[in-house]
N, C-alpha and C positions, 0 to 999 in steps of 0.2 A: 186674614188670620181666623182660624176656626176657634170655637169655644174650647176645644180640647187643648189646642196649642196655648191659648191664653191661661187655661187652668194650670198647665205645667209651669208657666212663667210665675204665676202666683205661688204655687206650691214650693218652688225652688228659689223664691225671693230674687228673681232676676229683675233687672232694671227695665222699666217701660214708662214712657210718657203717654198719657191718654188725653185726647181732646174729645170731650163729650158734648155733642151738639144738640142734645135734647133741651126742652125748655127748663127754666130754673126750678119750677115746682117738682117736676119728675126727677131732676138731678138731686135736689136736696132730700127727697124721700128715699132714694135708693141709687147706689152707684157701685162701680167696680173698685175694690179695695185690695191692698196687698202691701207687704213690707217694702218691696222694691218699686211700688207704683206711685207715680206722681200724676195728678189729674187736675185739669181745669175744665170749666164749663163756659162755653160761648155758644149761645143758641144759634141754630141753623139760620134763622131769619136775619141775624146780624152778619152773616157771611155770604148771603146770596149774591151781593154785588161785588164780592171779592174777599180774599183772605189776608190781605196786607195787614190789617189791624191785628190779626192773630199771630202772624209770623214772629214778631218780636217777643211773644210770650212762650214760644215753642223752642226748646233747646235744639241745637243742631247736632249735638254729640250723643243723643239717645234715640233708640227706635221709637217711632211715633205710631200710635193706634188711634184712629178716628172711630167714634162710637155714636150710634143714634138708636132710635127705638127698634126699627125693623130692617135697617141696612141702607136703604136708598139714599137718604141724605148724607150718610157718611161716605158713600162712594163719590158723590158729587164733590164734597169738601176735600176728600183725600186727593182726588184728581187735580183739583185746583192747587193744592199745596205742592204736589209733584211738578206741576207746570211752573210754579214759582221757583223751582230749582232745588227743592229739598229731596233727599233720598231716604231710604229705609222707612217708608211710609206704608201703613196697612190700614184696612178698615175691618171691622168685626163682622164676619159672615153671619147673617141673620140678625144682627143687632142685639139689643138687650133682651129681645124676645127669645132668641136662641140661648143667650147666656143664662136666662132664668130657668131654662129647661134642661141644661146640660148636667149629666151625671158622670162623675169620674170615679171608677172603682179603685179602692186602695186596700191592700191586704193588711188586716189587723194582726193576724197571727195564726199559728197552727193549733189544732185541737189535739188532745192527748192520744186519741186512737187513730190519728192519721188524717183527720178532716182539717178544715180551715174556715176562717171567718173573714169576710170582706165587708168593708164599709163603702157605701156609695155616697159620695159627697156631691150634693147639689149646691155647688159653690156660689152660684148667683143668687140663691135664696136662703142659704143656710140650713137646708134640710139634710138629714142623714138617714139613709136606709141601710139594711144589713142583709147579707146572705150567709147562712150557715150551710156548709157543704160537707157531706160525709158519705163515703161508700155509695156513690151514684145517686144520692138524694140531696135535696136542698130545701131549706125553709127561708122565706123572705120576710123580714120584719119591717114594719112601717113602710110598706110599698108606696112609691109615688105613682102618679097616674101615667108616667112614661113607661109603661110595662114592657115595651119592646126591648128596652135596655136590659132588663132582668132576664127576659127570654133568650136574648142573644148571648148573654154572659153564661147562662146555664148550658146552652148548646156548646159553647166554647170549652166549658169545663166538663162536658159530657155527663151532666147530672139532670135528674128529673125533679122539677119543683113539686114537692109533696105537700107543703104547707105554706100559707101566707098568714101573717099575724099582724094585727094592729094593737099596739099597746094601750090605745085609748081612741075615742072618737075625735078625730082631728078637726081643728078649727082654722088652721092657717093654710092648709093645702088639701087638695082632693086626693083621697086614698085610691090607690090602684089595686089594693089587696083583693077585693071581691072579684074584680074583672080578671085579674091574673089567675086567681084560683079557678074561675070558670073556664078560662082558656086551657089551663094545664090539667084540669081534673083534680085539683088539689083541695085540701080542706082549708076553709077560711075561719080564722079564730078572732073573736072580739070579746072584750070584757062585758059580761051580761048587764052590769049596772050602767054601762054607757049605751046599751042597746035597747032601752025600753021603748024607744019610738021608731026603731028601724023597720023597714018594710020587707026585709029579706031574711032568709035563714042563715044561721052561722053556728059554729061550735063555740061553746062557752070557754073563755080563757079565764081560769080562776085557780086559786090555791088548791093544792092537792092533785092537780093534773100534771102529767108530764108528756111533752111532745117529743117523740123520738124521730131522729133524722139519720137514716142510713143503718146498715147492719151493725155498725159499731155502737149503736144505742147512745148517740150523743143526746143527752137529755137537756131539754129547755124547760126550766122550772119556773112557773109563774110565781111572782111575789106581789100580792095585792098592795098597792101603794097609792092610795087616793090623795087628792089635793089639787092637782091640775084639773082633773075631772073626777067625778065620784067613782068611776070605774078604773082609773089609771092603774095599770099592772106592769111591773117591771119583769125582766126575764134574766135568769141566771143560766148561762150557757157553759157547759163543760166545767163547772166549778171554778171558772177563770174570769168570766166576763159578766158584767152587770149592765144589761141594756135597760136604761132608765126612762125611755120615752121622753116626755116633756116634764117630768117631775124634778129631775136634777140635771143641771148642765155643768160645764167645766168651770165657768166663772159666775154662775148665777143659779137660781132655782125657778121652778115653774110658777106661772101666775095662776090664781084661782078664779079669775073673773070672766073667762071666755064663754061660759054658759050662763052668765048672770047670777052666779052663786058664790061670789067672793066671800061674803060674811059667813055663809054656811060651811064653806070648805076650808077655812083657815085652820081650824083645829085638826082636820084630817091631814092637811099639808104639813103642819108642824110635827104631828105624830109620826108620819112617814119618814120625814127627814131626820128628826131628832131622836126617835126611838127605834123604829123598825129597821132602818138602814144601819143604825149604830150596832145592831145585833149581828150584822153580816161581817164577813172577813174584810179587814182593812186592805188586803191584797187583791181584792176584786178590781178589775179594770172597768171603770165606768165608761160606757158608750152611750151618749145621749142621742135623741132624735133630731136635735138642732144645735147649731152654734150661732152666737150673736155677732161676733166680729172675726175677721180673718186672723187676728192675733191668737185665736184658739187653735188654729191649724198647727199641728206639730210636724214631725219629720215625715216628708213625703206627702203631706196634706192630711195626715190622720188626725182625728179629733178623739182624744182619749186621755184618761188620767186615773191614777190609783185612788180608790175610795178613801184610804187613810190620808192621802195628801189633800184631798178636797176638804176633809174636816179641819185641816190646818189653814187652807188658803182661800176657800170659797166664802165670800162674805155672807151669803145666804144661809150658811151652816153655822154661823158664829154670832147669832143674835140671842143672847142669853135671856133678855127680858121678854116675856110673852106678849105684853102689850106693845112693845116696840116692834116685835115680829108682826103682829096683826097690822100695825100701821104701815109697815114696810110693804106688805103684800097686798094691801087694799087701797093705799093712797098714793097719789103721784106716780101712777104706773105709766109706762110708755103707751102711745096710741095703740089701739087694738088692731090686729091684722086687717088688711083690706078685705071687704066682703066676707068677713068671718061667719056671719049668720048664714049667708047663702051657701058657704062651704060646708058648714055643719049640716044644713038641710040636704045638700047633695050627698054627703057621706052617710046620711040616714036613709037614702033612697027615696026621699020625698019629692025632690025635683031632679030633672035630667037635662042640665044645660048642654049645649053643643060644645064641640071641641074648642072652638074659638072663644065661646063664652067662659069655659073653664080656664082657658089661658089668661083671659082678662081678669078673672076673679083672683088669680094667684099672683098677679104682678105686684112687686114690692117685697119688702123684708118680711120675715116670719113673725117677729115680735111676740114670742111665746114666753120670754123670760121676764122676771121682775126687774132686773137691772139691765137696761138696754145699752150697755157699754162694756 
């Protein structure tokens, strides 16, 4: 089973039973989830001498998917289960390594002058990227390092990538924005307050500037929204969509501690969420750069919500006491993303890890939110 096929199962809430044969530590840190997914963990080394002990834990009336880190162990276990007489058994092609890197494009909606907006769901890691398309041009927002996916999608849609934009300096995944811009001859945008240590040139993403995509002048309006980082900048697209980066999610808010500045940035975070965003239209559709749980996936896999509804439902937007807010976003936070310091250094251009090193740095959940549930 390919990661694309598995993503469609998760998006459409289809039933699937998963046997994950990674070790217990890897499994507890990060696993495949979904409304129709039932999953158990039996480490591979417990199954080397036979799968009999596992068979009574695996239902016969559901399709079975065997999963491991890179594929090999799952092939061995799946073959043994088939030999034991079970049918409808698959293994995940490329294992969790492939699942971590898979991007699934989902159409968000149409733009007023004939363009469209797509969300790229990195379902195995909870990352979200975006592509704005209009009149033969495109802009990619919060580009992931798998840049070939964006290049191929642009070719299919017959558009030229003119801009790549990072809403902030990422700490949970390696940005592909600069590399994609170099390949496509596009302009790379980054908030200047997040770029004080970068080793490369960029265009400043800041209030007062407008990024035009296509002849129809689809404007991307930056809105300075610090708190997750000091430079965090949200984008208003076509007066319909609010791309919030890691400052506001569907069920949580951005954490301020990934650059070691939690106490310094709490005030900025509160001002952005409780004052600046309050001045925007309630009808804007919030499109974040991450989701924490698959329960945030809506119709067809889309992650989106109306801003006014988030002010009703999102717990991070409903903490009236300022001292309580400060405690919430600085104490008892989820573990920080794996290798987040090295990822920040990579995104600054200070270190240049190999492809395999980058892949290892990104393994695991994103953990950019205050509420990791």
